[in-house]
mmCIF entry with sequence, helices, sheets and N, C-alpha, C, O atoms, coordinates in Angstrom:
data_MODEL
# 
_entry.id   MODEL 
# 
_entity.id                         1 
_entity.type                       polymer 
_entity.pdbx_number_of_molecules   1 
# 
_entity_poly.entity_id                      1 
_entity_poly.type                           'polypeptide(L)' 
_entity_poly.nstd_linkage                   no 
_entity_poly.nstd_monomer                   no 
_entity_poly.pdbx_seq_one_letter_code       
;(UNK)(UNK)(UNK)(UNK)(UNK)(UNK)(UNK)(UNK)(UNK)(UNK)(UNK)(UNK)(UNK)(UNK)(UNK)(UNK)
(UNK)(UNK)(UNK)(UNK)(UNK)(UNK)(UNK)(UNK)(UNK)(UNK)(UNK)(UNK)(UNK)(UNK)(UNK)(UNK)
(UNK)(UNK)(UNK)(UNK)(UNK)(UNK)(UNK)(UNK)(UNK)(UNK)(UNK)(UNK)(UNK)(UNK)(UNK)(UNK)
(UNK)(UNK)(UNK)
;
_entity_poly.pdbx_seq_one_letter_code_can   XXXXXXXXXXXXXXXXXXXXXXXXXXXXXXXXXXXXXXXXXXXXXXXXXXX 
_entity_poly.pdbx_strand_id                 A 
# 
loop_
_entity_poly_seq.entity_id 
_entity_poly_seq.num 
_entity_poly_seq.mon_id 
_entity_poly_seq.hetero 
1 1  UNK n 
1 2  UNK n 
1 3  UNK n 
1 4  UNK n 
1 5  UNK n 
1 6  UNK n 
1 7  UNK n 
1 8  UNK n 
1 9  UNK n 
1 10 UNK n 
1 11 UNK n 
1 12 UNK n 
1 13 UNK n 
1 14 UNK n 
1 15 UNK n 
1 16 UNK n 
1 17 UNK n 
1 18 UNK n 
1 19 UNK n 
1 20 UNK n 
1 21 UNK n 
1 22 UNK n 
1 23 UNK n 
1 24 UNK n 
1 25 UNK n 
1 26 UNK n 
1 27 UNK n 
1 28 UNK n 
1 29 UNK n 
1 30 UNK n 
1 31 UNK n 
1 32 UNK n 
1 33 UNK n 
1 34 UNK n 
1 35 UNK n 
1 36 UNK n 
1 37 UNK n 
1 38 UNK n 
1 39 UNK n 
1 40 UNK n 
1 41 UNK n 
1 42 UNK n 
1 43 UNK n 
1 44 UNK n 
1 45 UNK n 
1 46 UNK n 
1 47 UNK n 
1 48 UNK n 
1 49 UNK n 
1 50 UNK n 
1 51 UNK n 
# 
_struct_asym.id          A 
_struct_asym.entity_id   1 
# 
loop_
_struct_conf.conf_type_id 
_struct_conf.id 
_struct_conf.pdbx_PDB_helix_id 
_struct_conf.beg_label_comp_id 
_struct_conf.beg_label_asym_id 
_struct_conf.beg_label_seq_id 
_struct_conf.pdbx_beg_PDB_ins_code 
_struct_conf.end_label_comp_id 
_struct_conf.end_label_asym_id 
_struct_conf.end_label_seq_id 
_struct_conf.pdbx_end_PDB_ins_code 
_struct_conf.beg_auth_comp_id 
_struct_conf.beg_auth_asym_id 
_struct_conf.beg_auth_seq_id 
_struct_conf.end_auth_comp_id 
_struct_conf.end_auth_asym_id 
_struct_conf.end_auth_seq_id 
_struct_conf.pdbx_PDB_helix_class 
_struct_conf.details 
_struct_conf.pdbx_PDB_helix_length 
HELX_P HELX_P1 AA1 UNK A 2  ? UNK A 7  ? UNK A 2  UNK A 7  1 ? 6  
HELX_P HELX_P2 AA2 UNK A 15 ? UNK A 21 ? UNK A 15 UNK A 21 1 ? 7  
HELX_P HELX_P3 AA3 UNK A 26 ? UNK A 37 ? UNK A 26 UNK A 37 1 ? 12 
HELX_P HELX_P4 AA4 UNK A 41 ? UNK A 50 ? UNK A 41 UNK A 50 1 ? 10 
# 
_struct_conf_type.id          HELX_P 
_struct_conf_type.criteria    ? 
_struct_conf_type.reference   ? 
# 
loop_
_atom_site.group_PDB 
_atom_site.id 
_atom_site.type_symbol 
_atom_site.label_atom_id 
_atom_site.label_alt_id 
_atom_site.label_comp_id 
_atom_site.label_asym_id 
_atom_site.label_entity_id 
_atom_site.label_seq_id 
_atom_site.pdbx_PDB_ins_code 
_atom_site.Cartn_x 
_atom_site.Cartn_y 
_atom_site.Cartn_z 
_atom_site.occupancy 
_atom_site.B_iso_or_equiv 
_atom_site.pdbx_formal_charge 
_atom_site.auth_seq_id 
_atom_site.auth_comp_id 
_atom_site.auth_asym_id 
_atom_site.auth_atom_id 
_atom_site.pdbx_PDB_model_num 
ATOM 1   N N  . UNK A 1 1  ? -99.166  38.260 18.315 1.00 0.00 ? 1  UNK A N  1 
ATOM 2   C CA . UNK A 1 1  ? -100.223 38.457 17.359 1.00 0.00 ? 1  UNK A CA 1 
ATOM 3   C C  . UNK A 1 1  ? -101.412 37.561 17.706 1.00 0.00 ? 1  UNK A C  1 
ATOM 4   O O  . UNK A 1 1  ? -102.549 38.032 17.720 1.00 0.00 ? 1  UNK A O  1 
ATOM 5   N N  . UNK A 1 2  ? -101.173 36.298 17.982 1.00 0.00 ? 2  UNK A N  1 
ATOM 6   C CA . UNK A 1 2  ? -102.265 35.395 18.324 1.00 0.00 ? 2  UNK A CA 1 
ATOM 7   C C  . UNK A 1 2  ? -102.924 35.847 19.621 1.00 0.00 ? 2  UNK A C  1 
ATOM 8   O O  . UNK A 1 2  ? -104.145 35.765 19.755 1.00 0.00 ? 2  UNK A O  1 
ATOM 9   N N  . UNK A 1 3  ? -102.141 36.317 20.563 1.00 0.00 ? 3  UNK A N  1 
ATOM 10  C CA . UNK A 1 3  ? -102.691 36.825 21.814 1.00 0.00 ? 3  UNK A CA 1 
ATOM 11  C C  . UNK A 1 3  ? -103.618 38.001 21.560 1.00 0.00 ? 3  UNK A C  1 
ATOM 12  O O  . UNK A 1 3  ? -104.684 38.095 22.168 1.00 0.00 ? 3  UNK A O  1 
ATOM 13  N N  . UNK A 1 4  ? -103.223 38.895 20.669 1.00 0.00 ? 4  UNK A N  1 
ATOM 14  C CA . UNK A 1 4  ? -104.057 40.049 20.340 1.00 0.00 ? 4  UNK A CA 1 
ATOM 15  C C  . UNK A 1 4  ? -105.387 39.592 19.742 1.00 0.00 ? 4  UNK A C  1 
ATOM 16  O O  . UNK A 1 4  ? -106.440 40.123 20.098 1.00 0.00 ? 4  UNK A O  1 
ATOM 17  N N  . UNK A 1 5  ? -105.349 38.632 18.854 1.00 0.00 ? 5  UNK A N  1 
ATOM 18  C CA . UNK A 1 5  ? -106.585 38.125 18.246 1.00 0.00 ? 5  UNK A CA 1 
ATOM 19  C C  . UNK A 1 5  ? -107.469 37.504 19.325 1.00 0.00 ? 5  UNK A C  1 
ATOM 20  O O  . UNK A 1 5  ? -108.678 37.735 19.347 1.00 0.00 ? 5  UNK A O  1 
ATOM 21  N N  . UNK A 1 6  ? -106.873 36.721 20.215 1.00 0.00 ? 6  UNK A N  1 
ATOM 22  C CA . UNK A 1 6  ? -107.658 36.095 21.274 1.00 0.00 ? 6  UNK A CA 1 
ATOM 23  C C  . UNK A 1 6  ? -108.223 37.140 22.230 1.00 0.00 ? 6  UNK A C  1 
ATOM 24  O O  . UNK A 1 6  ? -109.386 37.054 22.624 1.00 0.00 ? 6  UNK A O  1 
ATOM 25  N N  . UNK A 1 7  ? -107.408 38.128 22.605 1.00 0.00 ? 7  UNK A N  1 
ATOM 26  C CA . UNK A 1 7  ? -107.868 39.165 23.528 1.00 0.00 ? 7  UNK A CA 1 
ATOM 27  C C  . UNK A 1 7  ? -108.990 40.009 22.931 1.00 0.00 ? 7  UNK A C  1 
ATOM 28  O O  . UNK A 1 7  ? -109.901 40.431 23.643 1.00 0.00 ? 7  UNK A O  1 
ATOM 29  N N  . UNK A 1 8  ? -108.925 40.252 21.640 1.00 0.00 ? 8  UNK A N  1 
ATOM 30  C CA . UNK A 1 8  ? -109.891 41.118 20.964 1.00 0.00 ? 8  UNK A CA 1 
ATOM 31  C C  . UNK A 1 8  ? -110.834 40.327 20.059 1.00 0.00 ? 8  UNK A C  1 
ATOM 32  O O  . UNK A 1 8  ? -111.284 40.848 19.038 1.00 0.00 ? 8  UNK A O  1 
ATOM 33  N N  . UNK A 1 9  ? -111.141 39.078 20.415 1.00 0.00 ? 9  UNK A N  1 
ATOM 34  C CA . UNK A 1 9  ? -111.903 38.222 19.498 1.00 0.00 ? 9  UNK A CA 1 
ATOM 35  C C  . UNK A 1 9  ? -113.278 38.779 19.148 1.00 0.00 ? 9  UNK A C  1 
ATOM 36  O O  . UNK A 1 9  ? -113.826 38.453 18.095 1.00 0.00 ? 9  UNK A O  1 
ATOM 37  N N  . UNK A 1 10 ? -113.836 39.606 20.007 1.00 0.00 ? 10 UNK A N  1 
ATOM 38  C CA . UNK A 1 10 ? -115.164 40.158 19.727 1.00 0.00 ? 10 UNK A CA 1 
ATOM 39  C C  . UNK A 1 10 ? -115.113 41.357 18.782 1.00 0.00 ? 10 UNK A C  1 
ATOM 40  O O  . UNK A 1 10 ? -116.144 41.785 18.264 1.00 0.00 ? 10 UNK A O  1 
ATOM 41  N N  . UNK A 1 11 ? -113.927 41.893 18.562 1.00 0.00 ? 11 UNK A N  1 
ATOM 42  C CA . UNK A 1 11 ? -113.748 43.047 17.683 1.00 0.00 ? 11 UNK A CA 1 
ATOM 43  C C  . UNK A 1 11 ? -113.540 42.593 16.242 1.00 0.00 ? 11 UNK A C  1 
ATOM 44  O O  . UNK A 1 11 ? -113.091 41.475 15.991 1.00 0.00 ? 11 UNK A O  1 
ATOM 45  N N  . UNK A 1 12 ? -113.875 43.483 15.290 1.00 0.00 ? 12 UNK A N  1 
ATOM 46  C CA . UNK A 1 12 ? -113.616 43.202 13.878 1.00 0.00 ? 12 UNK A CA 1 
ATOM 47  C C  . UNK A 1 12 ? -112.099 43.081 13.677 1.00 0.00 ? 12 UNK A C  1 
ATOM 48  O O  . UNK A 1 12 ? -111.342 43.943 14.122 1.00 0.00 ? 12 UNK A O  1 
ATOM 49  N N  . UNK A 1 13 ? -111.668 42.028 13.017 1.00 0.00 ? 13 UNK A N  1 
ATOM 50  C CA . UNK A 1 13 ? -110.253 41.801 12.781 1.00 0.00 ? 13 UNK A CA 1 
ATOM 51  C C  . UNK A 1 13 ? -109.774 42.707 11.654 1.00 0.00 ? 13 UNK A C  1 
ATOM 52  O O  . UNK A 1 13 ? -110.286 42.643 10.536 1.00 0.00 ? 13 UNK A O  1 
ATOM 53  N N  . UNK A 1 14 ? -108.798 43.543 11.950 1.00 0.00 ? 14 UNK A N  1 
ATOM 54  C CA . UNK A 1 14 ? -108.256 44.496 10.987 1.00 0.00 ? 14 UNK A CA 1 
ATOM 55  C C  . UNK A 1 14 ? -106.887 43.994 10.524 1.00 0.00 ? 14 UNK A C  1 
ATOM 56  O O  . UNK A 1 14 ? -105.872 44.239 11.178 1.00 0.00 ? 14 UNK A O  1 
ATOM 57  N N  . UNK A 1 15 ? -106.872 43.298 9.402  1.00 0.00 ? 15 UNK A N  1 
ATOM 58  C CA . UNK A 1 15 ? -105.635 42.690 8.894  1.00 0.00 ? 15 UNK A CA 1 
ATOM 59  C C  . UNK A 1 15 ? -104.545 43.734 8.628  1.00 0.00 ? 15 UNK A C  1 
ATOM 60  O O  . UNK A 1 15 ? -103.396 43.496 9.000  1.00 0.00 ? 15 UNK A O  1 
ATOM 61  N N  . UNK A 1 16 ? -104.849 44.880 8.003  1.00 0.00 ? 16 UNK A N  1 
ATOM 62  C CA . UNK A 1 16 ? -103.782 45.874 7.791  1.00 0.00 ? 16 UNK A CA 1 
ATOM 63  C C  . UNK A 1 16 ? -103.128 46.332 9.100  1.00 0.00 ? 16 UNK A C  1 
ATOM 64  O O  . UNK A 1 16 ? -101.908 46.483 9.161  1.00 0.00 ? 16 UNK A O  1 
ATOM 65  N N  . UNK A 1 17 ? -103.930 46.553 10.144 1.00 0.00 ? 17 UNK A N  1 
ATOM 66  C CA . UNK A 1 17 ? -103.360 46.961 11.434 1.00 0.00 ? 17 UNK A CA 1 
ATOM 67  C C  . UNK A 1 17 ? -102.560 45.829 12.063 1.00 0.00 ? 17 UNK A C  1 
ATOM 68  O O  . UNK A 1 17 ? -101.504 46.062 12.650 1.00 0.00 ? 17 UNK A O  1 
ATOM 69  N N  . UNK A 1 18 ? -103.054 44.618 11.943 1.00 0.00 ? 18 UNK A N  1 
ATOM 70  C CA . UNK A 1 18 ? -102.341 43.469 12.491 1.00 0.00 ? 18 UNK A CA 1 
ATOM 71  C C  . UNK A 1 18 ? -101.003 43.276 11.776 1.00 0.00 ? 18 UNK A C  1 
ATOM 72  O O  . UNK A 1 18 ? -99.996  42.967 12.413 1.00 0.00 ? 18 UNK A O  1 
ATOM 73  N N  . UNK A 1 19 ? -100.993 43.457 10.463 1.00 0.00 ? 19 UNK A N  1 
ATOM 74  C CA . UNK A 1 19 ? -99.746  43.340 9.696  1.00 0.00 ? 19 UNK A CA 1 
ATOM 75  C C  . UNK A 1 19 ? -98.742  44.415 10.123 1.00 0.00 ? 19 UNK A C  1 
ATOM 76  O O  . UNK A 1 19 ? -97.551  44.135 10.260 1.00 0.00 ? 19 UNK A O  1 
ATOM 77  N N  . UNK A 1 20 ? -99.217  45.626 10.329 1.00 0.00 ? 20 UNK A N  1 
ATOM 78  C CA . UNK A 1 20 ? -98.329  46.704 10.802 1.00 0.00 ? 20 UNK A CA 1 
ATOM 79  C C  . UNK A 1 20 ? -97.770  46.375 12.176 1.00 0.00 ? 20 UNK A C  1 
ATOM 80  O O  . UNK A 1 20 ? -96.600  46.639 12.452 1.00 0.00 ? 20 UNK A O  1 
ATOM 81  N N  . UNK A 1 21 ? -98.599  45.800 13.038 1.00 0.00 ? 21 UNK A N  1 
ATOM 82  C CA . UNK A 1 21 ? -98.188  45.456 14.393 1.00 0.00 ? 21 UNK A CA 1 
ATOM 83  C C  . UNK A 1 21 ? -96.981  44.514 14.390 1.00 0.00 ? 21 UNK A C  1 
ATOM 84  O O  . UNK A 1 21 ? -96.104  44.618 15.247 1.00 0.00 ? 21 UNK A O  1 
ATOM 85  N N  . UNK A 1 22 ? -96.942  43.604 13.431 1.00 0.00 ? 22 UNK A N  1 
ATOM 86  C CA . UNK A 1 22 ? -95.854  42.623 13.366 1.00 0.00 ? 22 UNK A CA 1 
ATOM 87  C C  . UNK A 1 22 ? -94.850  42.923 12.247 1.00 0.00 ? 22 UNK A C  1 
ATOM 88  O O  . UNK A 1 22 ? -94.004  42.091 11.918 1.00 0.00 ? 22 UNK A O  1 
ATOM 89  N N  . UNK A 1 23 ? -94.956  44.122 11.671 1.00 0.00 ? 23 UNK A N  1 
ATOM 90  C CA . UNK A 1 23 ? -94.017  44.579 10.631 1.00 0.00 ? 23 UNK A CA 1 
ATOM 91  C C  . UNK A 1 23 ? -93.941  43.629 9.443  1.00 0.00 ? 23 UNK A C  1 
ATOM 92  O O  . UNK A 1 23 ? -92.858  43.244 9.004  1.00 0.00 ? 23 UNK A O  1 
ATOM 93  N N  . UNK A 1 24 ? -95.108  43.263 8.934  1.00 0.00 ? 24 UNK A N  1 
ATOM 94  C CA . UNK A 1 24 ? -95.194  42.385 7.758  1.00 0.00 ? 24 UNK A CA 1 
ATOM 95  C C  . UNK A 1 24 ? -96.174  42.997 6.775  1.00 0.00 ? 24 UNK A C  1 
ATOM 96  O O  . UNK A 1 24 ? -97.013  43.825 7.131  1.00 0.00 ? 24 UNK A O  1 
ATOM 97  N N  . UNK A 1 25 ? -96.046  42.571 5.538  1.00 0.00 ? 25 UNK A N  1 
ATOM 98  C CA . UNK A 1 25 ? -97.083  42.921 4.567  1.00 0.00 ? 25 UNK A CA 1 
ATOM 99  C C  . UNK A 1 25 ? -98.302  42.055 4.885  1.00 0.00 ? 25 UNK A C  1 
ATOM 100 O O  . UNK A 1 25 ? -98.193  41.045 5.580  1.00 0.00 ? 25 UNK A O  1 
ATOM 101 N N  . UNK A 1 26 ? -99.443  42.457 4.376  1.00 0.00 ? 26 UNK A N  1 
ATOM 102 C CA . UNK A 1 26 ? -100.658 41.682 4.622  1.00 0.00 ? 26 UNK A CA 1 
ATOM 103 C C  . UNK A 1 26 ? -100.538 40.269 4.055  1.00 0.00 ? 26 UNK A C  1 
ATOM 104 O O  . UNK A 1 26 ? -100.963 39.302 4.686  1.00 0.00 ? 26 UNK A O  1 
ATOM 105 N N  . UNK A 1 27 ? -99.961  40.158 2.871  1.00 0.00 ? 27 UNK A N  1 
ATOM 106 C CA . UNK A 1 27 ? -99.834  38.829 2.260  1.00 0.00 ? 27 UNK A CA 1 
ATOM 107 C C  . UNK A 1 27 ? -98.863  37.943 3.034  1.00 0.00 ? 27 UNK A C  1 
ATOM 108 O O  . UNK A 1 27 ? -99.097  36.743 3.172  1.00 0.00 ? 27 UNK A O  1 
ATOM 109 N N  . UNK A 1 28 ? -97.774  38.523 3.542  1.00 0.00 ? 28 UNK A N  1 
ATOM 110 C CA . UNK A 1 28 ? -96.833  37.746 4.355  1.00 0.00 ? 28 UNK A CA 1 
ATOM 111 C C  . UNK A 1 28 ? -97.470  37.311 5.663  1.00 0.00 ? 28 UNK A C  1 
ATOM 112 O O  . UNK A 1 28 ? -97.280  36.181 6.113  1.00 0.00 ? 28 UNK A O  1 
ATOM 113 N N  . UNK A 1 29 ? -98.222  38.212 6.267  1.00 0.00 ? 29 UNK A N  1 
ATOM 114 C CA . UNK A 1 29 ? -98.928  37.874 7.500  1.00 0.00 ? 29 UNK A CA 1 
ATOM 115 C C  . UNK A 1 29 ? -99.863  36.695 7.263  1.00 0.00 ? 29 UNK A C  1 
ATOM 116 O O  . UNK A 1 29 ? -99.844  35.718 8.011  1.00 0.00 ? 29 UNK A O  1 
ATOM 117 N N  . UNK A 1 30 ? -100.669 36.791 6.230  1.00 0.00 ? 30 UNK A N  1 
ATOM 118 C CA . UNK A 1 30 ? -101.631 35.736 5.917  1.00 0.00 ? 30 UNK A CA 1 
ATOM 119 C C  . UNK A 1 30 ? -100.904 34.404 5.684  1.00 0.00 ? 30 UNK A C  1 
ATOM 120 O O  . UNK A 1 30 ? -101.274 33.375 6.251  1.00 0.00 ? 30 UNK A O  1 
ATOM 121 N N  . UNK A 1 31 ? -99.877  34.442 4.851  1.00 0.00 ? 31 UNK A N  1 
ATOM 122 C CA . UNK A 1 31 ? -99.140  33.223 4.503  1.00 0.00 ? 31 UNK A CA 1 
ATOM 123 C C  . UNK A 1 31 ? -98.506  32.592 5.743  1.00 0.00 ? 31 UNK A C  1 
ATOM 124 O O  . UNK A 1 31 ? -98.652  31.391 5.969  1.00 0.00 ? 31 UNK A O  1 
ATOM 125 N N  . UNK A 1 32 ? -97.808  33.386 6.540  1.00 0.00 ? 32 UNK A N  1 
ATOM 126 C CA . UNK A 1 32 ? -97.125  32.854 7.715  1.00 0.00 ? 32 UNK A CA 1 
ATOM 127 C C  . UNK A 1 32 ? -98.101  32.420 8.801  1.00 0.00 ? 32 UNK A C  1 
ATOM 128 O O  . UNK A 1 32 ? -97.874  31.416 9.475  1.00 0.00 ? 32 UNK A O  1 
ATOM 129 N N  . UNK A 1 33 ? -99.169  33.159 8.970  1.00 0.00 ? 33 UNK A N  1 
ATOM 130 C CA . UNK A 1 33 ? -100.178 32.787 9.964  1.00 0.00 ? 33 UNK A CA 1 
ATOM 131 C C  . UNK A 1 33 ? -100.793 31.445 9.609  1.00 0.00 ? 33 UNK A C  1 
ATOM 132 O O  . UNK A 1 33 ? -100.945 30.572 10.464 1.00 0.00 ? 33 UNK A O  1 
ATOM 133 N N  . UNK A 1 34 ? -101.143 31.291 8.344  1.00 0.00 ? 34 UNK A N  1 
ATOM 134 C CA . UNK A 1 34 ? -101.757 30.034 7.904  1.00 0.00 ? 34 UNK A CA 1 
ATOM 135 C C  . UNK A 1 34 ? -100.765 28.873 8.001  1.00 0.00 ? 34 UNK A C  1 
ATOM 136 O O  . UNK A 1 34 ? -101.149 27.746 8.311  1.00 0.00 ? 34 UNK A O  1 
ATOM 137 N N  . UNK A 1 35 ? -99.511  29.151 7.739  1.00 0.00 ? 35 UNK A N  1 
ATOM 138 C CA . UNK A 1 35 ? -98.476  28.120 7.834  1.00 0.00 ? 35 UNK A CA 1 
ATOM 139 C C  . UNK A 1 35 ? -98.346  27.606 9.270  1.00 0.00 ? 35 UNK A C  1 
ATOM 140 O O  . UNK A 1 35 ? -98.135  26.414 9.496  1.00 0.00 ? 35 UNK A O  1 
ATOM 141 N N  . UNK A 1 36 ? -98.474  28.516 10.231 1.00 0.00 ? 36 UNK A N  1 
ATOM 142 C CA . UNK A 1 36 ? -98.315  28.148 11.641 1.00 0.00 ? 36 UNK A CA 1 
ATOM 143 C C  . UNK A 1 36 ? -99.585  27.541 12.227 1.00 0.00 ? 36 UNK A C  1 
ATOM 144 O O  . UNK A 1 36 ? -99.522  26.549 12.953 1.00 0.00 ? 36 UNK A O  1 
ATOM 145 N N  . UNK A 1 37 ? -100.734 28.130 11.916 1.00 0.00 ? 37 UNK A N  1 
ATOM 146 C CA . UNK A 1 37 ? -101.977 27.713 12.571 1.00 0.00 ? 37 UNK A CA 1 
ATOM 147 C C  . UNK A 1 37 ? -102.869 26.819 11.714 1.00 0.00 ? 37 UNK A C  1 
ATOM 148 O O  . UNK A 1 37 ? -103.838 26.252 12.219 1.00 0.00 ? 37 UNK A O  1 
ATOM 149 N N  . UNK A 1 38 ? -102.561 26.689 10.445 1.00 0.00 ? 38 UNK A N  1 
ATOM 150 C CA . UNK A 1 38 ? -103.364 25.984 9.431  1.00 0.00 ? 38 UNK A CA 1 
ATOM 151 C C  . UNK A 1 38 ? -104.715 26.657 9.190  1.00 0.00 ? 38 UNK A C  1 
ATOM 152 O O  . UNK A 1 38 ? -105.611 26.066 8.589  1.00 0.00 ? 38 UNK A O  1 
ATOM 153 N N  . UNK A 1 39 ? -104.854 27.899 9.661  1.00 0.00 ? 39 UNK A N  1 
ATOM 154 C CA . UNK A 1 39 ? -106.077 28.687 9.456  1.00 0.00 ? 39 UNK A CA 1 
ATOM 155 C C  . UNK A 1 39 ? -105.697 30.100 9.048  1.00 0.00 ? 39 UNK A C  1 
ATOM 156 O O  . UNK A 1 39 ? -104.600 30.575 9.340  1.00 0.00 ? 39 UNK A O  1 
ATOM 157 N N  . UNK A 1 40 ? -106.609 30.751 8.377  1.00 0.00 ? 40 UNK A N  1 
ATOM 158 C CA . UNK A 1 40 ? -106.403 32.171 8.107  1.00 0.00 ? 40 UNK A CA 1 
ATOM 159 C C  . UNK A 1 40 ? -106.636 32.927 9.416  1.00 0.00 ? 40 UNK A C  1 
ATOM 160 O O  . UNK A 1 40 ? -107.238 32.379 10.340 1.00 0.00 ? 40 UNK A O  1 
ATOM 161 N N  . UNK A 1 41 ? -106.170 34.176 9.511  1.00 0.00 ? 41 UNK A N  1 
ATOM 162 C CA . UNK A 1 41 ? -106.437 34.945 10.734 1.00 0.00 ? 41 UNK A CA 1 
ATOM 163 C C  . UNK A 1 41 ? -107.932 35.039 11.054 1.00 0.00 ? 41 UNK A C  1 
ATOM 164 O O  . UNK A 1 41 ? -108.324 34.934 12.216 1.00 0.00 ? 41 UNK A O  1 
ATOM 165 N N  . UNK A 1 42 ? -108.757 35.236 10.037 1.00 0.00 ? 42 UNK A N  1 
ATOM 166 C CA . UNK A 1 42 ? -110.198 35.341 10.270 1.00 0.00 ? 42 UNK A CA 1 
ATOM 167 C C  . UNK A 1 42 ? -110.783 34.010 10.749 1.00 0.00 ? 42 UNK A C  1 
ATOM 168 O O  . UNK A 1 42 ? -111.619 33.994 11.652 1.00 0.00 ? 42 UNK A O  1 
ATOM 169 N N  . UNK A 1 43 ? -110.353 32.902 10.155 1.00 0.00 ? 43 UNK A N  1 
ATOM 170 C CA . UNK A 1 43 ? -110.811 31.587 10.600 1.00 0.00 ? 43 UNK A CA 1 
ATOM 171 C C  . UNK A 1 43 ? -110.398 31.346 12.050 1.00 0.00 ? 43 UNK A C  1 
ATOM 172 O O  . UNK A 1 43 ? -111.170 30.814 12.848 1.00 0.00 ? 43 UNK A O  1 
ATOM 173 N N  . UNK A 1 44 ? -109.166 31.744 12.378 1.00 0.00 ? 44 UNK A N  1 
ATOM 174 C CA . UNK A 1 44 ? -108.664 31.578 13.740 1.00 0.00 ? 44 UNK A CA 1 
ATOM 175 C C  . UNK A 1 44 ? -109.516 32.383 14.714 1.00 0.00 ? 44 UNK A C  1 
ATOM 176 O O  . UNK A 1 44 ? -109.882 31.890 15.781 1.00 0.00 ? 44 UNK A O  1 
ATOM 177 N N  . UNK A 1 45 ? -109.833 33.626 14.345 1.00 0.00 ? 45 UNK A N  1 
ATOM 178 C CA . UNK A 1 45 ? -110.652 34.471 15.203 1.00 0.00 ? 45 UNK A CA 1 
ATOM 179 C C  . UNK A 1 45 ? -112.032 33.855 15.417 1.00 0.00 ? 45 UNK A C  1 
ATOM 180 O O  . UNK A 1 45 ? -112.534 33.818 16.541 1.00 0.00 ? 45 UNK A O  1 
ATOM 181 N N  . UNK A 1 46 ? -112.639 33.375 14.341 1.00 0.00 ? 46 UNK A N  1 
ATOM 182 C CA . UNK A 1 46 ? -113.967 32.771 14.462 1.00 0.00 ? 46 UNK A CA 1 
ATOM 183 C C  . UNK A 1 46 ? -113.909 31.503 15.310 1.00 0.00 ? 46 UNK A C  1 
ATOM 184 O O  . UNK A 1 46 ? -114.810 31.251 16.110 1.00 0.00 ? 46 UNK A O  1 
ATOM 185 N N  . UNK A 1 47 ? -112.879 30.723 15.144 1.00 0.00 ? 47 UNK A N  1 
ATOM 186 C CA . UNK A 1 47 ? -112.699 29.507 15.921 1.00 0.00 ? 47 UNK A CA 1 
ATOM 187 C C  . UNK A 1 47 ? -112.502 29.845 17.406 1.00 0.00 ? 47 UNK A C  1 
ATOM 188 O O  . UNK A 1 47 ? -113.008 29.141 18.280 1.00 0.00 ? 47 UNK A O  1 
ATOM 189 N N  . UNK A 1 48 ? -111.774 30.913 17.679 1.00 0.00 ? 48 UNK A N  1 
ATOM 190 C CA . UNK A 1 48 ? -111.521 31.344 19.050 1.00 0.00 ? 48 UNK A CA 1 
ATOM 191 C C  . UNK A 1 48 ? -112.802 31.820 19.715 1.00 0.00 ? 48 UNK A C  1 
ATOM 192 O O  . UNK A 1 48 ? -113.019 31.558 20.898 1.00 0.00 ? 48 UNK A O  1 
ATOM 193 N N  . UNK A 1 49 ? -113.645 32.512 18.975 1.00 0.00 ? 49 UNK A N  1 
ATOM 194 C CA . UNK A 1 49 ? -114.872 33.053 19.562 1.00 0.00 ? 49 UNK A CA 1 
ATOM 195 C C  . UNK A 1 49 ? -115.866 31.950 19.910 1.00 0.00 ? 49 UNK A C  1 
ATOM 196 O O  . UNK A 1 49 ? -116.724 32.139 20.772 1.00 0.00 ? 49 UNK A O  1 
ATOM 197 N N  . UNK A 1 50 ? -115.757 30.814 19.253 1.00 0.00 ? 50 UNK A N  1 
ATOM 198 C CA . UNK A 1 50 ? -116.658 29.686 19.503 1.00 0.00 ? 50 UNK A CA 1 
ATOM 199 C C  . UNK A 1 50 ? -116.191 28.894 20.712 1.00 0.00 ? 50 UNK A C  1 
ATOM 200 O O  . UNK A 1 50 ? -117.001 28.347 21.460 1.00 0.00 ? 50 UNK A O  1 
ATOM 201 N N  . UNK A 1 51 ? -114.887 28.837 20.896 1.00 0.00 ? 51 UNK A N  1 
ATOM 202 C CA . UNK A 1 51 ? -114.324 28.012 21.971 1.00 0.00 ? 51 UNK A CA 1 
ATOM 203 C C  . UNK A 1 51 ? -114.584 28.564 23.350 1.00 0.00 ? 51 UNK A C  1 
ATOM 204 O O  . UNK A 1 51 ? -114.165 27.968 24.343 1.00 0.00 ? 51 UNK A O  1 
# 
């Protein structure tokens, strides 16, 4: 999932599609992503695009 965000950092982040990709609900994806990275998926994407 993180690889997909990094590979597609210039694209609009589609949380519903990302959740389907990893077989999670959107809320579970958000919660678990933030638990691991300390950022929301959107924050992570924005941070990646700056780096």
